CHARMM-style PDB file with segment names, atoms N, HN, CA, C and O in Angstrom:
ATOM      1  N   MET     1     199.202  76.389  17.373  1.00  0.00      PROA
ATOM      2  CA  MET     1     198.503  76.587  18.638  1.00  0.00      PROA
ATOM      3  C   MET     1     197.512  77.759  18.502  1.00  0.00      PROA
ATOM      4  O   MET     1     197.855  78.806  17.954  1.00  0.00      PROA
ATOM      5  N   LEU     2     196.318  77.578  18.990  1.00  0.00      PROA
ATOM      6  HN  LEU     2     196.038  76.727  19.436  1.00  0.00      PROA
ATOM      7  CA  LEU     2     195.298  78.616  18.927  1.00  0.00      PROA
ATOM      8  C   LEU     2     195.589  79.714  19.939  1.00  0.00      PROA
ATOM      9  O   LEU     2     196.038  79.455  21.056  1.00  0.00      PROA
ATOM     10  N   GLN     3     195.323  80.943  19.521  1.00  0.00      PROA
ATOM     11  HN  GLN     3     194.959  81.154  18.614  1.00  0.00      PROA
ATOM     12  CA  GLN     3     195.485  82.051  20.448  1.00  0.00      PROA
ATOM     13  C   GLN     3     194.267  82.121  21.357  1.00  0.00      PROA
ATOM     14  O   GLN     3     193.150  81.789  20.959  1.00  0.00      PROA
ATOM     15  N   LYS     4     194.508  82.557  22.576  1.00  0.00      PROA
ATOM     16  HN  LYS     4     195.415  82.827  22.900  1.00  0.00      PROA
ATOM     17  CA  LYS     4     193.409  82.719  23.521  1.00  0.00      PROA
ATOM     18  C   LYS     4     192.532  83.890  23.091  1.00  0.00      PROA
ATOM     19  O   LYS     4     193.038  84.934  22.680  1.00  0.00      PROA
ATOM     20  N   ASP     5     191.229  83.713  23.186  1.00  0.00      PROA
ATOM     21  HN  ASP     5     190.818  82.865  23.520  1.00  0.00      PROA
ATOM     22  CA  ASP     5     190.291  84.776  22.834  1.00  0.00      PROA
ATOM     23  C   ASP     5     190.456  85.924  23.827  1.00  0.00      PROA
ATOM     24  O   ASP     5     190.347  85.706  25.033  1.00  0.00      PROA
ATOM     25  N   PRO     6     190.718  87.142  23.347  1.00  0.00      PROA
ATOM     26  CA  PRO     6     190.989  88.252  24.263  1.00  0.00      PROA
ATOM     27  C   PRO     6     189.786  88.680  25.105  1.00  0.00      PROA
ATOM     28  O   PRO     6     189.956  89.352  26.123  1.00  0.00      PROA
ATOM     29  N   CYS     7     188.577  88.302  24.696  1.00  0.00      PROA
ATOM     30  HN  CYS     7     188.439  87.757  23.869  1.00  0.00      PROA
ATOM     31  CA  CYS     7     187.379  88.718  25.442  1.00  0.00      PROA
ATOM     32  C   CYS     7     186.691  87.541  26.138  1.00  0.00      PROA
ATOM     33  O   CYS     7     185.557  87.669  26.601  1.00  0.00      PROA
ATOM     34  N   GLN     8     187.369  86.407  26.212  1.00  0.00      PROA
ATOM     35  HN  GLN     8     188.290  86.303  25.837  1.00  0.00      PROA
ATOM     36  CA  GLN     8     186.793  85.214  26.833  1.00  0.00      PROA
ATOM     37  C   GLN     8     186.448  85.456  28.305  1.00  0.00      PROA
ATOM     38  O   GLN     8     185.414  84.996  28.789  1.00  0.00      PROA
ATOM     39  N   LYS     9     187.315  86.178  29.008  1.00  0.00      PROA
ATOM     40  HN  LYS     9     188.155  86.553  28.615  1.00  0.00      PROA
ATOM     41  CA  LYS     9     187.078  86.437  30.437  1.00  0.00      PROA
ATOM     42  C   LYS     9     185.748  87.166  30.648  1.00  0.00      PROA
ATOM     43  O   LYS     9     184.973  86.813  31.537  1.00  0.00      PROA
ATOM     44  N   GLN    10     185.493  88.186  29.820  1.00  0.00      PROA
ATOM     45  HN  GLN    10     186.123  88.472  29.098  1.00  0.00      PROA
ATOM     46  CA  GLN    10     184.255  88.951  29.950  1.00  0.00      PROA
ATOM     47  C   GLN    10     183.042  88.081  29.617  1.00  0.00      PROA
ATOM     48  O   GLN    10     181.995  88.198  30.255  1.00  0.00      PROA
ATOM     49  N   ALA    11     183.184  87.219  28.627  1.00  0.00      PROA
ATOM     50  HN  ALA    11     184.034  87.124  28.109  1.00  0.00      PROA
ATOM     51  CA  ALA    11     182.087  86.322  28.261  1.00  0.00      PROA
ATOM     52  C   ALA    11     181.761  85.374  29.416  1.00  0.00      PROA
ATOM     53  O   ALA    11     180.593  85.098  29.689  1.00  0.00      PROA
ATOM     54  N   CYS    12     182.780  84.887  30.078  1.00  0.00      PROA
ATOM     55  HN  CYS    12     183.729  85.111  29.857  1.00  0.00      PROA
ATOM     56  CA  CYS    12     182.569  84.003  31.237  1.00  0.00      PROA
ATOM     57  C   CYS    12     181.891  84.755  32.383  1.00  0.00      PROA
ATOM     58  O   CYS    12     181.050  84.197  33.087  1.00  0.00      PROA
ATOM     59  N   GLU    13     182.260  86.012  32.563  1.00  0.00      PROA
ATOM     60  HN  GLU    13     182.944  86.465  31.991  1.00  0.00      PROA
ATOM     61  CA  GLU    13     181.634  86.825  33.608  1.00  0.00      PROA
ATOM     62  C   GLU    13     180.145  87.009  33.340  1.00  0.00      PROA
ATOM     63  O   GLU    13     179.338  87.015  34.270  1.00  0.00      PROA
ATOM     64  N   ILE    14     179.783  87.158  32.070  1.00  0.00      PROA
ATOM     65  HN  ILE    14     180.438  87.153  31.315  1.00  0.00      PROA
ATOM     66  CA  ILE    14     178.367  87.278  31.724  1.00  0.00      PROA
ATOM     67  C   ILE    14     177.634  85.998  32.099  1.00  0.00      PROA
ATOM     68  O   ILE    14     176.552  86.052  32.683  1.00  0.00      PROA
ATOM     69  N   GLN    15     178.210  84.858  31.771  1.00  0.00      PROA
ATOM     70  HN  GLN    15     179.089  84.814  31.297  1.00  0.00      PROA
ATOM     71  CA  GLN    15     177.564  83.583  32.100  1.00  0.00      PROA
ATOM     72  C   GLN    15     177.378  83.429  33.607  1.00  0.00      PROA
ATOM     73  O   GLN    15     176.322  82.998  34.068  1.00  0.00      PROA
ATOM     74  N   LYS    16     178.407  83.782  34.367  1.00  0.00      PROA
ATOM     75  HN  LYS    16     179.266  84.132  33.993  1.00  0.00      PROA
ATOM     76  CA  LYS    16     178.306  83.700  35.835  1.00  0.00      PROA
ATOM     77  C   LYS    16     177.194  84.610  36.354  1.00  0.00      PROA
ATOM     78  O   LYS    16     176.400  84.216  37.209  1.00  0.00      PROA
ATOM     79  N   CYS    17     177.149  85.827  35.824  1.00  0.00      PROA
ATOM     80  HN  CYS    17     177.794  86.147  35.130  1.00  0.00      PROA
ATOM     81  CA  CYS    17     176.142  86.796  36.259  1.00  0.00      PROA
ATOM     82  C   CYS    17     174.743  86.302  35.925  1.00  0.00      PROA
ATOM     83  O   CYS    17     173.843  86.367  36.763  1.00  0.00      PROA
ATOM     84  N   LEU    18     174.556  85.809  34.709  1.00  0.00      PROA
ATOM     85  HN  LEU    18     175.287  85.756  34.029  1.00  0.00      PROA
ATOM     86  CA  LEU    18     173.237  85.320  34.305  1.00  0.00      PROA
ATOM     87  C   LEU    18     172.791  84.154  35.187  1.00  0.00      PROA
ATOM     88  O   LEU    18     171.636  84.099  35.611  1.00  0.00      PROA
ATOM     89  N   GLN    19     173.696  83.234  35.459  1.00  0.00      PROA
ATOM     90  HN  GLN    19     174.634  83.278  35.115  1.00  0.00      PROA
ATOM     91  CA  GLN    19     173.351  82.093  36.317  1.00  0.00      PROA
ATOM     92  C   GLN    19     172.980  82.562  37.720  1.00  0.00      PROA
ATOM     93  O   GLN    19     172.030  82.057  38.318  1.00  0.00      PROA
ATOM     94  N   ALA    20     173.722  83.517  38.238  1.00  0.00      PROA
ATOM     95  HN  ALA    20     174.494  83.927  37.752  1.00  0.00      PROA
ATOM     96  CA  ALA    20     173.476  84.010  39.596  1.00  0.00      PROA
ATOM     97  C   ALA    20     172.174  84.811  39.703  1.00  0.00      PROA
ATOM     98  O   ALA    20     171.616  84.963  40.790  1.00  0.00      PROA
ATOM     99  N   ASN    21     171.698  85.320  38.562  1.00  0.00      PROA
ATOM    100  HN  ASN    21     172.151  85.197  37.679  1.00  0.00      PROA
ATOM    101  CA  ASN    21     170.505  86.172  38.566  1.00  0.00      PROA
ATOM    102  C   ASN    21     169.337  85.563  37.795  1.00  0.00      PROA
ATOM    103  O   ASN    21     168.518  86.281  37.220  1.00  0.00      PROA
ATOM    104  N   ASN    22     169.270  84.246  37.790  1.00  0.00      PROA
ATOM    105  HN  ASN    22     169.935  83.663  38.256  1.00  0.00      PROA
ATOM    106  CA  ASN    22     168.174  83.529  37.121  1.00  0.00      PROA
ATOM    107  C   ASN    22     167.960  83.986  35.678  1.00  0.00      PROA
ATOM    108  O   ASN    22     166.827  84.106  35.211  1.00  0.00      PROA
ATOM    109  N   TYR    23     169.066  84.237  34.987  1.00  0.00      PROA
ATOM    110  HN  TYR    23     169.986  84.140  35.366  1.00  0.00      PROA
ATOM    111  CA  TYR    23     169.068  84.593  33.563  1.00  0.00      PROA
ATOM    112  C   TYR    23     168.291  85.866  33.239  1.00  0.00      PROA
ATOM    113  O   TYR    23     167.722  85.999  32.156  1.00  0.00      PROA
ATOM    114  N   ARG    24     168.274  86.794  34.187  1.00  0.00      PROA
ATOM    115  HN  ARG    24     168.737  86.686  35.067  1.00  0.00      PROA
ATOM    116  CA  ARG    24     167.667  88.106  33.932  1.00  0.00      PROA
ATOM    117  C   ARG    24     168.759  89.035  33.391  1.00  0.00      PROA
ATOM    118  O   ARG    24     169.630  89.500  34.126  1.00  0.00      PROA
ATOM    119  N   GLU    25     168.683  89.285  32.090  1.00  0.00      PROA
ATOM    120  HN  GLU    25     167.976  88.907  31.492  1.00  0.00      PROA
ATOM    121  CA  GLU    25     169.684  90.113  31.425  1.00  0.00      PROA
ATOM    122  C   GLU    25     169.803  91.493  32.051  1.00  0.00      PROA
ATOM    123  O   GLU    25     170.891  92.066  32.114  1.00  0.00      PROA
ATOM    124  N   SER    26     168.687  92.018  32.508  1.00  0.00      PROA
ATOM    125  HN  SER    26     167.803  91.553  32.456  1.00  0.00      PROA
ATOM    126  CA  SER    26     168.687  93.368  33.077  1.00  0.00      PROA
ATOM    127  C   SER    26     169.610  93.468  34.292  1.00  0.00      PROA
ATOM    128  O   SER    26     170.116  94.549  34.593  1.00  0.00      PROA
ATOM    129  N   GLN    27     169.829  92.375  34.977  1.00  0.00      PROA
ATOM    130  HN  GLN    27     169.418  91.497  34.732  1.00  0.00      PROA
ATOM    131  CA  GLN    27     170.694  92.372  36.159  1.00  0.00      PROA
ATOM    132  C   GLN    27     172.185  92.328  35.799  1.00  0.00      PROA
ATOM    133  O   GLN    27     173.045  92.498  36.663  1.00  0.00      PROA
ATOM    134  N   CYS    28     172.477  92.099  34.511  1.00  0.00      PROA
ATOM    135  HN  CYS    28     171.778  91.961  33.809  1.00  0.00      PROA
ATOM    136  CA  CYS    28     173.872  91.893  34.096  1.00  0.00      PROA
ATOM    137  C   CYS    28     174.351  92.918  33.078  1.00  0.00      PROA
ATOM    138  O   CYS    28     175.323  92.672  32.364  1.00  0.00      PROA
ATOM    139  N   GLN    29     173.686  94.055  33.001  1.00  0.00      PROA
ATOM    140  HN  GLN    29     172.896  94.255  33.581  1.00  0.00      PROA
ATOM    141  CA  GLN    29     174.046  95.049  31.993  1.00  0.00      PROA
ATOM    142  C   GLN    29     175.486  95.545  32.135  1.00  0.00      PROA
ATOM    143  O   GLN    29     176.142  95.815  31.130  1.00  0.00      PROA
ATOM    144  N   ALA    30     175.978  95.668  33.347  1.00  0.00      PROA
ATOM    145  HN  ALA    30     175.444  95.448  34.164  1.00  0.00      PROA
ATOM    146  CA  ALA    30     177.346  96.161  33.545  1.00  0.00      PROA
ATOM    147  C   ALA    30     178.366  95.200  32.948  1.00  0.00      PROA
ATOM    148  O   ALA    30     179.307  95.640  32.287  1.00  0.00      PROA
ATOM    149  N   VAL    31     178.201  93.892  33.168  1.00  0.00      PROA
ATOM    150  HN  VAL    31     177.437  93.534  33.705  1.00  0.00      PROA
ATOM    151  CA  VAL    31     179.167  92.929  32.619  1.00  0.00      PROA
ATOM    152  C   VAL    31     178.998  92.783  31.106  1.00  0.00      PROA
ATOM    153  O   VAL    31     179.974  92.527  30.400  1.00  0.00      PROA
ATOM    154  N   ILE    32     177.787  92.939  30.607  1.00  0.00      PROA
ATOM    155  HN  ILE    32     176.994  93.147  31.180  1.00  0.00      PROA
ATOM    156  CA  ILE    32     177.561  92.908  29.165  1.00  0.00      PROA
ATOM    157  C   ILE    32     178.268  94.102  28.520  1.00  0.00      PROA
ATOM    158  O   ILE    32     178.874  93.974  27.457  1.00  0.00      PROA
ATOM    159  N   GLN    33     178.185  95.249  29.167  1.00  0.00      PROA
ATOM    160  HN  GLN    33     177.693  95.353  30.031  1.00  0.00      PROA
ATOM    161  CA  GLN    33     178.861  96.446  28.653  1.00  0.00      PROA
ATOM    162  C   GLN    33     180.374  96.251  28.643  1.00  0.00      PROA
ATOM    163  O   GLN    33     181.050  96.728  27.732  1.00  0.00      PROA
ATOM    164  N   GLU    34     180.911  95.561  29.636  1.00  0.00      PROA
ATOM    165  HN  GLU    34     180.362  95.174  30.376  1.00  0.00      PROA
ATOM    166  CA  GLU    34     182.351  95.293  29.667  1.00  0.00      PROA
ATOM    167  C   GLU    34     182.771  94.435  28.470  1.00  0.00      PROA
ATOM    168  O   GLU    34     183.835  94.654  27.890  1.00  0.00      PROA
ATOM    169  N   LEU    35     181.942  93.466  28.105  1.00  0.00      PROA
ATOM    170  HN  LEU    35     181.079  93.288  28.576  1.00  0.00      PROA
ATOM    171  CA  LEU    35     182.247  92.646  26.933  1.00  0.00      PROA
ATOM    172  C   LEU    35     182.192  93.503  25.673  1.00  0.00      PROA
ATOM    173  O   LEU    35     183.056  93.376  24.805  1.00  0.00      PROA
ATOM    174  N   ARG    36     181.202  94.365  25.561  1.00  0.00      PROA
ATOM    175  HN  ARG    36     180.500  94.469  26.266  1.00  0.00      PROA
ATOM    176  CA  ARG    36     181.116  95.256  24.394  1.00  0.00      PROA
ATOM    177  C   ARG    36     182.372  96.130  24.282  1.00  0.00      PROA
ATOM    178  O   ARG    36     182.906  96.317  23.189  1.00  0.00      PROA
ATOM    179  N   LYS    37     182.836  96.659  25.411  1.00  0.00      PROA
ATOM    180  HN  LYS    37     182.402  96.507  26.299  1.00  0.00      PROA
ATOM    181  CA  LYS    37     184.053  97.482  25.416  1.00  0.00      PROA
ATOM    182  C   LYS    37     185.248  96.668  24.941  1.00  0.00      PROA
ATOM    183  O   LYS    37     186.073  97.157  24.169  1.00  0.00      PROA
ATOM    184  N   CYS    38     185.339  95.434  25.401  1.00  0.00      PROA
ATOM    185  HN  CYS    38     184.669  95.037  26.029  1.00  0.00      PROA
ATOM    186  CA  CYS    38     186.435  94.568  24.989  1.00  0.00      PROA
ATOM    187  C   CYS    38     186.372  94.328  23.481  1.00  0.00      PROA
ATOM    188  O   CYS    38     187.395  94.380  22.797  1.00  0.00      PROA
ATOM    189  N   CYS    39     185.187  94.069  22.972  1.00  0.00      PROA
ATOM    190  HN  CYS    39     184.356  94.027  23.527  1.00  0.00      PROA
ATOM    191  CA  CYS    39     185.016  93.782  21.544  1.00  0.00      PROA
ATOM    192  C   CYS    39     185.439  94.963  20.679  1.00  0.00      PROA
ATOM    193  O   CYS    39     185.967  94.773  19.584  1.00  0.00      PROA
ATOM    194  N   VAL    40     185.210  96.174  21.164  1.00  0.00      PROA
ATOM    195  HN  VAL    40     184.781  96.328  22.054  1.00  0.00      PROA
ATOM    196  CA  VAL    40     185.583  97.373  20.411  1.00  0.00      PROA
ATOM    197  C   VAL    40     187.107  97.485  20.302  1.00  0.00      PROA
ATOM    198  O   VAL    40     187.623  98.031  19.327  1.00  0.00      PROA
ATOM    199  N   ARG    41     187.817  96.974  21.291  1.00  0.00      PROA
ATOM    200  HN  ARG    41     187.399  96.531  22.083  1.00  0.00      PROA
ATOM    201  CA  ARG    41     189.279  97.093  21.316  1.00  0.00      PROA
ATOM    202  C   ARG    41     189.991  96.217  20.290  1.00  0.00      PROA
ATOM    203  O   ARG    41     191.149  96.473  19.962  1.00  0.00      PROA
ATOM    204  N   TYR    42     189.321  95.194  19.782  1.00  0.00      PROA
ATOM    205  HN  TYR    42     188.380  94.986  20.048  1.00  0.00      PROA
ATOM    206  CA  TYR    42     189.980  94.247  18.895  1.00  0.00      PROA
ATOM    207  C   TYR    42     189.373  94.281  17.500  1.00  0.00      PROA
ATOM    208  O   TYR    42     188.176  94.520  17.343  1.00  0.00      PROA
ATOM    209  N   PRO    43     190.208  94.039  16.476  1.00  0.00      PROA
ATOM    210  CA  PRO    43     189.689  94.053  15.108  1.00  0.00      PROA
ATOM    211  C   PRO    43     188.631  92.980  14.896  1.00  0.00      PROA
ATOM    212  O   PRO    43     188.640  91.935  15.546  1.00  0.00      PROA
ATOM    213  N   LYS    44     187.725  93.261  13.977  1.00  0.00      PROA
ATOM    214  HN  LYS    44     187.718  94.110  13.448  1.00  0.00      PROA
ATOM    215  CA  LYS    44     186.651  92.333  13.643  1.00  0.00      PROA
ATOM    216  C   LYS    44     187.237  90.955  13.334  1.00  0.00      PROA
ATOM    217  O   LYS    44     188.213  90.837  12.593  1.00  0.00      PROA
ATOM    218  N   GLY    45     186.635  89.927  13.907  1.00  0.00      PROA
ATOM    219  HN  GLY    45     185.842  90.023  14.509  1.00  0.00      PROA
ATOM    220  CA  GLY    45     187.087  88.569  13.667  1.00  0.00      PROA
ATOM    221  C   GLY    45     188.167  88.086  14.617  1.00  0.00      PROA
ATOM    222  O   GLY    45     188.493  86.899  14.610  1.00  0.00      PROA
ATOM    223  N   ARG    46     188.725  88.954  15.426  1.00  0.00      PROA
ATOM    224  HN  ARG    46     188.460  89.918  15.432  1.00  0.00      PROA
ATOM    225  CA  ARG    46     189.813  88.571  16.340  1.00  0.00      PROA
ATOM    226  C   ARG    46     189.278  87.786  17.541  1.00  0.00      PROA
ATOM    227  O   ARG    46     189.957  86.904  18.065  1.00  0.00      PROA
ATOM    228  N   SER    47     188.055  88.115  17.973  1.00  0.00      PROA
ATOM    229  HN  SER    47     187.503  88.832  17.547  1.00  0.00      PROA
ATOM    230  CA  SER    47     187.469  87.470  19.143  1.00  0.00      PROA
ATOM    231  C   SER    47     186.207  86.719  18.732  1.00  0.00      PROA
ATOM    232  O   SER    47     185.250  87.313  18.235  1.00  0.00      PROA
ATOM    233  N   LEU    48     186.218  85.419  18.945  1.00  0.00      PROA
ATOM    234  HN  LEU    48     186.995  84.937  19.349  1.00  0.00      PROA
ATOM    235  CA  LEU    48     185.055  84.605  18.595  1.00  0.00      PROA
ATOM    236  C   LEU    48     183.839  84.992  19.434  1.00  0.00      PROA
ATOM    237  O   LEU    48     182.719  85.006  18.923  1.00  0.00      PROA
ATOM    238  N   VAL    49     184.042  85.304  20.702  1.00  0.00      PROA
ATOM    239  HN  VAL    49     184.952  85.293  21.117  1.00  0.00      PROA
ATOM    240  CA  VAL    49     182.901  85.648  21.566  1.00  0.00      PROA
ATOM    241  C   VAL    49     182.255  86.969  21.159  1.00  0.00      PROA
ATOM    242  O   VAL    49     181.126  87.248  21.563  1.00  0.00      PROA
ATOM    243  N   CYS    50     182.944  87.782  20.372  1.00  0.00      PROA
ATOM    244  HN  CYS    50     183.861  87.556  20.044  1.00  0.00      PROA
ATOM    245  CA  CYS    50     182.390  89.056  19.910  1.00  0.00      PROA
ATOM    246  C   CYS    50     181.573  88.907  18.638  1.00  0.00      PROA
ATOM    247  O   CYS    50     180.925  89.862  18.211  1.00  0.00      PROA
ATOM    248  N   SER    51     181.588  87.752  18.035  1.00  0.00      PROA
ATOM    249  HN  SER    51     182.114  86.976  18.382  1.00  0.00      PROA
ATOM    250  CA  SER    51     180.909  87.575  16.749  1.00  0.00      PROA
ATOM    251  C   SER    51     179.413  87.885  16.839  1.00  0.00      PROA
ATOM    252  O   SER    51     178.834  88.371  15.867  1.00  0.00      PROA
ATOM    253  N   GLY    52     178.784  87.620  17.966  1.00  0.00      PROA
ATOM    254  HN  GLY    52     179.254  87.226  18.755  1.00  0.00      PROA
ATOM    255  CA  GLY    52     177.367  87.936  18.133  1.00  0.00      PROA
ATOM    256  C   GLY    52     177.111  89.434  18.101  1.00  0.00      PROA
ATOM    257  O   GLY    52     176.138  89.885  17.497  1.00  0.00      PROA
ATOM    258  N   PHE    53     177.972  90.204  18.744  1.00  0.00      PROA
ATOM    259  HN  PHE    53     178.763  89.838  19.234  1.00  0.00      PROA
ATOM    260  CA  PHE    53     177.839  91.658  18.726  1.00  0.00      PROA
ATOM    261  C   PHE    53     178.116  92.201  17.330  1.00  0.00      PROA
ATOM    262  O   PHE    53     177.449  93.132  16.880  1.00  0.00      PROA
ATOM    263  N   GLU    54     179.102  91.618  16.643  1.00  0.00      PROA
ATOM    264  HN  GLU    54     179.644  90.861  17.009  1.00  0.00      PROA
ATOM    265  CA  GLU    54     179.431  92.054  15.287  1.00  0.00      PROA
ATOM    266  C   GLU    54     178.246  91.813  14.357  1.00  0.00      PROA
ATOM    267  O   GLU    54     177.924  92.656  13.519  1.00  0.00      PROA
ATOM    268  N   LYS    55     177.602  90.664  14.508  1.00  0.00      PROA
ATOM    269  HN  LYS    55     177.863  89.979  15.188  1.00  0.00      PROA
ATOM    270  CA  LYS    55     176.433  90.342  13.683  1.00  0.00      PROA
ATOM    271  C   LYS    55     175.293  91.306  13.994  1.00  0.00      PROA
ATOM    272  O   LYS    55     174.612  91.785  13.087  1.00  0.00      PROA
ATOM    273  N   GLU    56     175.090  91.586  15.269  1.00  0.00      PROA
ATOM    274  HN  GLU    56     175.643  91.197  16.006  1.00  0.00      PROA
ATOM    275  CA  GLU    56     174.038  92.518  15.699  1.00  0.00      PROA
ATOM    276  C   GLU    56     174.258  93.897  15.085  1.00  0.00      PROA
ATOM    277  O   GLU    56     173.309  94.517  14.603  1.00  0.00      PROA
ATOM    278  N   GLU    57     175.491  94.381  15.096  1.00  0.00      PROA
ATOM    279  HN  GLU    57     176.262  93.878  15.487  1.00  0.00      PROA
ATOM    280  CA  GLU    57     175.809  95.694  14.525  1.00  0.00      PROA
ATOM    281  C   GLU    57     175.569  95.700  13.021  1.00  0.00      PROA
ATOM    282  O   GLU    57     175.034  96.671  12.486  1.00  0.00      PROA
ATOM    283  N   ALA    58     175.959  94.629  12.331  1.00  0.00      PROA
ATOM    284  HN  ALA    58     176.394  93.841  12.765  1.00  0.00      PROA
ATOM    285  CA  ALA    58     175.750  94.546  10.883  1.00  0.00      PROA
ATOM    286  C   ALA    58     174.262  94.580  10.549  1.00  0.00      PROA
ATOM    287  O   ALA    58     173.855  95.220   9.580  1.00  0.00      PROA
ATOM    288  N   GLU    59     173.448  93.888  11.355  1.00  0.00      PROA
ATOM    289  HN  GLU    59     173.780  93.368  12.143  1.00  0.00      PROA
ATOM    290  CA  GLU    59     172.000  93.884  11.127  1.00  0.00      PROA
ATOM    291  C   GLU    59     171.403  95.276  11.342  1.00  0.00      PROA
ATOM    292  O   GLU    59     170.513  95.689  10.598  1.00  0.00      PROA
ATOM    293  N   LYS    60     171.883  95.992  12.345  1.00  0.00      PROA
ATOM    294  HN  LYS    60     172.606  95.656  12.949  1.00  0.00      PROA
ATOM    295  CA  LYS    60     171.392  97.354  12.599  1.00  0.00      PROA
ATOM    296  C   LYS    60     171.709  98.259  11.414  1.00  0.00      PROA
ATOM    297  O   LYS    60     170.872  99.061  11.000  1.00  0.00      PROA
ATOM    298  N   LEU    61     172.932  98.129  10.862  1.00  0.00      PROA
ATOM    299  HN  LEU    61     173.612  97.477  11.198  1.00  0.00      PROA
ATOM    300  CA  LEU    61     173.316  98.951   9.718  1.00  0.00      PROA
ATOM    301  C   LEU    61     172.454  98.634   8.501  1.00  0.00      PROA
ATOM    302  O   LEU    61     172.067  99.532   7.753  1.00  0.00      PROA
ATOM    303  N   THR    62     172.158  97.359   8.310  1.00  0.00      PROA
ATOM    304  HN  THR    62     172.472  96.629   8.918  1.00  0.00      PROA
ATOM    305  CA  THR    62     171.319  96.941   7.186  1.00  0.00      PROA
ATOM    306  C   THR    62     169.913  97.517   7.332  1.00  0.00      PROA
ATOM    307  O   THR    62     169.331  97.997   6.360  1.00  0.00      PROA
ATOM    308  N   LEU    63     169.374  97.467   8.541  1.00  0.00      PROA
ATOM    309  HN  LEU    63     169.847  97.076   9.331  1.00  0.00      PROA
ATOM    310  CA  LEU    63     168.034  98.008   8.773  1.00  0.00      PROA
ATOM    311  C   LEU    63     167.990  99.514   8.534  1.00  0.00      PROA
ATOM    312  O   LEU    63     167.022 100.029   7.973  1.00  0.00      PROA
ATOM    313  N   LYS    64     169.034 100.218   8.959  1.00  0.00      PROA
ATOM    314  HN  LYS    64     169.820  99.800   9.415  1.00  0.00      PROA
ATOM    315  CA  LYS    64     169.076 101.670   8.761  1.00  0.00      PROA
ATOM    316  C   LYS    64     169.132 102.013   7.282  1.00  0.00      PROA
ATOM    317  O   LYS    64     168.459 102.945   6.841  1.00  0.00      PROA
ATOM    318  N   SER    65     169.924 101.277   6.508  1.00  0.00      PROA
ATOM    319  HN  SER    65     170.471 100.521   6.866  1.00  0.00      PROA
ATOM    320  CA  SER    65     170.068 101.601   5.088  1.00  0.00      PROA
ATOM    321  C   SER    65     168.812 101.259   4.292  1.00  0.00      PROA
ATOM    322  O   SER    65     168.521 101.926   3.299  1.00  0.00      PROA
ATOM    323  N   THR    66     168.058 100.235   4.702  1.00  0.00      PROA
ATOM    324  HN  THR    66     168.294  99.693   5.508  1.00  0.00      PROA
ATOM    325  CA  THR    66     166.840  99.870   3.999  1.00  0.00      PROA
ATOM    326  C   THR    66     165.661 100.754   4.406  1.00  0.00      PROA
ATOM    327  O   THR    66     164.671 100.837   3.680  1.00  0.00      PROA
ATOM    328  N   ALA    67     165.762 101.407   5.550  1.00  0.00      PROA
ATOM    329  HN  ALA    67     166.567 101.339   6.139  1.00  0.00      PROA
ATOM    330  CA  ALA    67     164.683 102.258   6.029  1.00  0.00      PROA
ATOM    331  C   ALA    67     164.652 103.605   5.308  1.00  0.00      PROA
ATOM    332  O   ALA    67     163.648 104.317   5.349  1.00  0.00      PROA
ATOM    333  N   LYS    68     165.752 103.946   4.653  1.00  0.00      PROA
ATOM    334  HN  LYS    68     166.567 103.369   4.620  1.00  0.00      PROA
ATOM    335  CA  LYS    68     165.832 105.251   3.970  1.00  0.00      PROA
ATOM    336  C   LYS    68     165.096 105.264   2.656  1.00  0.00      PROA
ATOM    337  OT1 LYS    68     165.075 106.287   1.971  1.00  0.00      PROA
TER     338      LYS     68
END
């Protein structure tokens, strides 16, 4: 049996917020931040919905190391 994604609730809240605000990300920063907080609480790979943030962080690190 698959385990429930621990950050799924926050991901759903983002979708609801975006739909309610005509997909303006700026209107949903608080719920996006809640998902980021959730992602920090769990080890890498534990939450599928966090994979986008994990990829974003890896890309930032790569850019910083190549800029030196």
